[in-house]
Residue, then its C-alpha position, 0 to 999 in steps of 0.5 A: m430618561p432612556t438609558e442603554r445598558i452596553t459593554f465595550a472592550g477595555h484596555d485588556g480586552s475585558q468587557l466593561a459595563a457601562r450605562l448610556d444616559l440619552p436625552e428624550g430628543p436629539v443628542l446635542a453633545t456627549a459627556l464621559f463620566a469617570h467615577c471615583f477610586t473603587c466606586s461604580k458607575d451607579i453611585p448616586a452622584a453619577r446617576r444624578i449628574a447624568a440625569r440632569l445633563a441628559a435633561m439638557g440634551i447631553a448624552v452621558l456614558r458612565f462605566d465600571f473601570t476594569g475589575l469594578g462593579h459589573s466589569g470584567g478583568e482583575f482589579a488587582n492588575t490595574t493601574f492609574t494608567s490603565n484607567v486612562d486607557d479604559l477612558d480612551a477605550a470608552a471614548t472610541y466607543l462613542a466615536g464608533r456611534d457617532m457620539a465622540p465626547a466633547l465633555l469629560i467629568g471626573h469624580s475623585l481619582g476619576g477626576a485625575a484620570v480625565l485630566r490625563a486622558r484629555a490629550r488622547i481625546a481630541t474631541v474633548r472641549a471641556v473637563v470637569t473635575i469633582g473632589a479630585p486630587a492633584d496627585p494620583g499618589h494621593v489615594a495611597h493613604h487609603f491603604e497606607d498600612a498595607l503598602p509594606r506588604i504590597r511591595a514585599e508580596g506583590a499584592a495585598e488585600v485591603c479593606l476600602g469603604g468596607r469592601p475587600f479589594r486586591i491592590g497590586r504593587q504595579f498600582v502603587e508604583d504607577i500612582a507614585e510615578s503619575a504626575l498630573q502637572p504637565a497634563i493640566a498645564e497642556l489641557h487645551a480645554a476649559l476646565l471646571v474645578l468642583h470641590a468642597p472645602r470640608d472634604e475630609t478624603v481629598s483636601i481642598d488644597n488639591a483643587a487649588r493646585i489643579f486650578m493654579a496649574a491650568k491655563h485659562p479658560k478655567s473656573f472653580v465652584t465651591l461645593d460648601d459642606a458637601d461630602h466627598l462622595i457628594s452623597r446628598a441629593q441636594d449637593a449632587e443636583y447642585a453640581a449638576d446644575v453648575i456643570a450644566a449652566w457652565v458647559g454651554r459656554y464651551v461645548s456647542l449645544s444646537p437646539p433641536a427643531p421644535p415638534p410640530g405645533a409647539p413653536e417654543g419647544v417642549v417643557r419637560v417636567t421630571e420629579v426629583s424625589a418621590s418623597g416630595f414635591l420638588q420637580d425639575v423643569q427643562s425648557g428646551p436645551d437652554h433653560h432650567t428651573q425648579a418648581d415646588e410647594p411651600l413648606s405649609y403644603g408639605g413641599t420644601n419651598r425650592g421653587m415656585s408653585p405651579y400656579g406661580f409659574v402660571s402667574a409668572g406666565l401671565g405677568a411676563c407676557t403682559s409686560m412683553t406685549i406692552r413693550m412691543y406695542a410701546q416700541r412700535k409706536e415709539w412712545p416714551l415708556t421707560g419701565i414696566n412693573v406687573d404684579v399678579c395675584h391669583d385666588k379662587v373666588h365665587a363665580q357670582d362675585a366675578d359676575t360670570g353668571a356661573s356657579g361655584k368657584i373660579d380662578a381670578f388673576t388680579r394684575v396691577i400694572t405700572l408704566e414708567g415714563p412721561l406718557s400721556e393719559t391717552q397713551r397709558a389707557k391705550l397700553l392698559e387696553i393692550a395688556d388684555k391682548c397678550p396671548v397668555h391672557r387670552t389662553l387663560e380667558g379662553a377655553a384651552r384644550i389639553v391632550t394627554r398621552l401615556t408612554s411606556g415607563s421603564 
């Protein structure tokens, strides 16, 4: 996944550090990601969600709010409103590159910020919140012991997530005065609410309040036992898959023209983790699945094996070829079932005249409907003419190139 490291001017002119995660091919749409309170653009959840969306053609800009991560400025001088202003600045930067965002994604307080920012970014068609509070003032519980000192002295240093942060009085006053309900009611965009019922940082009732305040179209999906930071890889991947499947209904994703010689486009396979065999498989901008190995082979069994995909291709192509022929002949074929088994057999057993072992695919076809024996025999003959069958029986040529890694 190509990633650009960029900077742009935030609400007060400070340079904000950002990463723009890009698809390998054409950009079909752009998303803007807002991170959680005192987090950064590089938290695992943001990285994994950005990677998944980029795989389906959606560029994702994730940046550090003023005073956080690698961005300039003083965090003590920021407010919830300034975070919204930073989001507006990020959208302006993207628009300047002809990549105006169609999708806003916000995690925790970032989710509250994207709900407020939507009204200022006219190109947005869809908004996603992940573990977001229904009231920005909710974050004050992180430092409630320091509130008297902040109000009395104007600012105070607090410990959040094991790190020191200086919180100003203006931040406390701003979150107390920022009501989200009117902004949610007038969102004028599709809304997806993602929240974990066991979230101990932002309780699930916040998701209910956001959802009830919004007008349709709106959706709610539970993240089950995920933690607030979506720190487990499988939870982030699930959230990313849900977003990727949902957003296509509300954001136009025109598929790119296929490269020469590949009329069905490109299938991209990306390793999910170096510690196992799980692979992310993306076919063009619309179709996604996973490949894996069984537990007995060291995998996690979360997807079909590579040979399972080969067998599936043969079975699917066989069924499609039979159906096309039956339709053309107007024969009474009411259903097709193709069972495919793959094995390694001795070449002499397959009567090939070769030595050693070869791949053998056993195909059992069931044809339903009042077909004559002659029609059934013809359809069985047609099965052998399916393109994948011919590819497997022929001598395919594989051309491999190596690109420069990053």
